[in-house]
N, C-alpha and C positions, 0 to 999 in steps of 0.2 A: 160417598167419601170413602176411599179404601184404606187399607193401613190398620195397624193395631194402636192401642191409645198407649201414650206415654203418660205413667202414673208417678212420677219423680215427686210431684206436690203432695205433702201430706195431707191435704184437704180431699183427696179421692177416696172415697170409702167402697169396699166391695160388698155387694148384697149376696143373698143366699142363691139369687138367680144368675149370679156371675156378671151382674152390671154393675157398672163404676157409677156412682154419683158424687156431686158436689154443688155446692153453694159458693157463688161468686158475686163480688160487687163490681159493677162497671160505673162509669160516671152518672149513669141515669138510674141505677136500679140494683136490684139484687135479683139473681138468676139461679134456679136449679136447673143443673145440667146432667145427663145420664148419658150413659155410652154402653150400648148393648149390640146384640148380634146385627142388628141393622144400622149401627153407627151412632150418631149424637142427637139428642133431644133436648132442646132448650125452651125454657118457660121462664119469663119474667113474673115473679111473685110479688115484689114489692117496688113501687115507683114507676118509671117509663121503659117503654122499648127502644128508645131513641138511640142508644149505644148497646149493640149486641156483643157478647163474647165472640172471640175469634179463633179456630184453630189452624195451626200453621202444619204444612206437610213436609216430611223429611224422607229422602229416599236414598238409601245407602248404594243402589245399584250405580251411581253416577262417582262413587268414591275411585281416587286413582290407583294406579299400579302400585305405587309406592307403600300402599297399605299390605302388611303381610298378608300370604293368601289364606292361611287360618282364619286370620282375624275378618277378612273381607268375606269369607265364605259363611262364617257364622252370622255376620250382620246382613248378608243377602238372604239368608234363611228367615231372618227376622221379617224381612220386606219392608216396605213402606209405613211410615207411623205417622201420628197426628198428635201434636201437644198444643193445650190452650195456653196461650200468651198469656200470663196473668194480668186481668184488666185494670188491676189495681195496685199502683206502685207501692202504696203503704203496704198492704198485705206481703208483697213479695221482700219488702226489708225486712218485716217483722218475720217472716218466715225464716230468712238467713239467718238473723239474730238469735233465733230460738235452737238453730243448729249448732250455735258456738258450743265447743266443748264436749257435748254430748253426744252418743252414737245415735246413730239415725233412726233406730226403733224408737229410742226415748224420747228423740227430737220429734217425731210423729205423733206420739201420747201428747207431750207438752203443748205441742201447736194446736191439737184438738181440744184439749182441757183448756187452754188459754182462750179460745174463740166460743166454746161452750159457757164459760164462766163468766166472761166480761163482755163480749161481742154481741152481734145480734143474730138471733135464731128465728128461723122461717119454717114453714110446714112444707113437707114435701111427701110423695107417694110412699117413700121409704121411712118415713119418720121424720122428725127434728133433723135441720142441718144449720150449722152456724158459721158466720163470717168473723173476720178478725175484728176487735174493738177499734174504734176511730181514735185518731191521734188526741181528742178532747178527753175521752175516755182514760186513756193511757196516763195522761197527766194528772187525772184525779185520784189515781190508785196510790195506796199507801204501801209502806214497806212490808206490812204484815199480809197483804193481799197477794203482792208478788210471792212472798214466801210461801203462802197456802197453797198454791198451786206448783210450787216446784221451780220456781222462774226467779228466785232470789238472785242468783248470780246475773241475769239478764236484765234486771230493772235498770241499772244506771244506762246500759245502751239503748234499752226501749225509750228511757225518757228522753235522753239527748236526741235519739233520732225522731221522737215525735215533736220535739221542739223545733228541731231543723227543718222539718217535713213541713210544718205549717209556715215558716218562713220562706221556704225555696220550692214547695212542690211544684208551683206553676211552670217554673223556668226548668227543673228536673225532667219534668214530662215532656219538654220538646228537645232535649239534648239525644246527641248521637250516644250509642251504646258506651262506646270505649270512653268518650268524656263524662258520662254520667258515673261510670265506675270512679274515675278520679274525683268527682265532685262528693261522691258517698263517702270515700276515704276520709274526707274532711270532717266527718262526723264523729265526735268522740266514741271510742269503744268498737269503731267499725273500721276494721283491717282490710287489705286487698282482697282475701277470700270471702268474707261476708258481702262485700260491696259488689264484687264478681257474680257471686252465686245470685244475689238480688235482682241485677241487671239482666242476667241471662233468663231468669225467670219471667221478668216484666216485658222484656222486648221479644223475647223468643230467639234471641241470637247468642247461640251457645259458642260463638267463636271467642267470647269473653269470658267463658267459664273457668275457673281455675282448673286448668288440665292435669295438673298432678294432684288432685283430690283423690282420697284414698278410694272413694266409690268408682271413678274412672280406672285406674290402676287395678283394683280388684276384678271388676268385669272383664277388662281386657285380658288379663291374666287368666281367668276362667273360658274365656271365647279361644283364646290361642294359648295354651299352656306351653306349647311346645317353643315358643318364641324367648330369647334370651331377653326378657324385662328387666330393668334397673331394679334394685332392691327398695324397700320401703322408704329408707333414708337418703337414697341416691337421688340427687338433685337433677339427675340426666333426663328423668322421664318427660318433664315437660318439654323441653328440645327435641326429644326423640318423637314425642307424640305430634307436635307441631310440623317435623319433617316429614312424618308419615303422610299428613293429610295432603301435603302439597301447597301450592300457593294458592292464595286468596281465602277470604272469611268463611265462604260458602262452603268449601271444602273441610275446613276444620270444625265448623259449626256441624256440619253432617255426621263426620266421624265421631265427635263428642257425644253428640244427642244420640245418635244410634246405639252406642255403645251403654249408655245409662238407660236408655229404653230396653235393651236386651237385659241390663240387671234388675230392673223393673220386672220384668216377667219371669226371670230367672228367681227372683226373691219370692 
């Protein structure tokens, strides 16, 4: 499986040997994933192997001529990438909620504390790894427990999402990516940005990602500093980005995810 690993999800941890590791929950069990020089390795450590995690490939070489040459060259240098489509919709939702308001670095720390404190922990060759707490556990937490880990601001959104997830998750998991974004915005305290980020993580379809996100803007400007990018508060970035990609959801997905992958490695 060629390509570099996309590590935008905060569960990925880098080891001293430059291997990335992560625990994930699928519909049938918990898996420990690792990505080193030889690519991915997956082991089911709890439950059954019936439903396996899946990596999706993205290749920027297929981008259209509408992409600025400097940006296209930087993404071509990155090459094809592999990203794990988050197999658990609930984890994708909670990850996006925990990214609200706080900076990216703080969100990664908060997510890991959230999983370690209230989630399920499993053993791995590089130490203990944790997955997010289930909806039932989230609904048991009191205000002090949220505040203790620094998630006081997020508690109402997490509670509302847990309640709605228990009622609707079976239907949500069958929905098209764009329809799922609309459905999630019906949950209190989940706006368009949070919904789109969660759905992109879960489906692996980054054509629905919020394209005027600060991360996309930041990395695009670093890859192609000579391009006349709109200012931070200029709403022209989203339409410009979509036009660059050209027609079709696949092109927009490729441009967006390749840029985010470039940024993960630059960071």
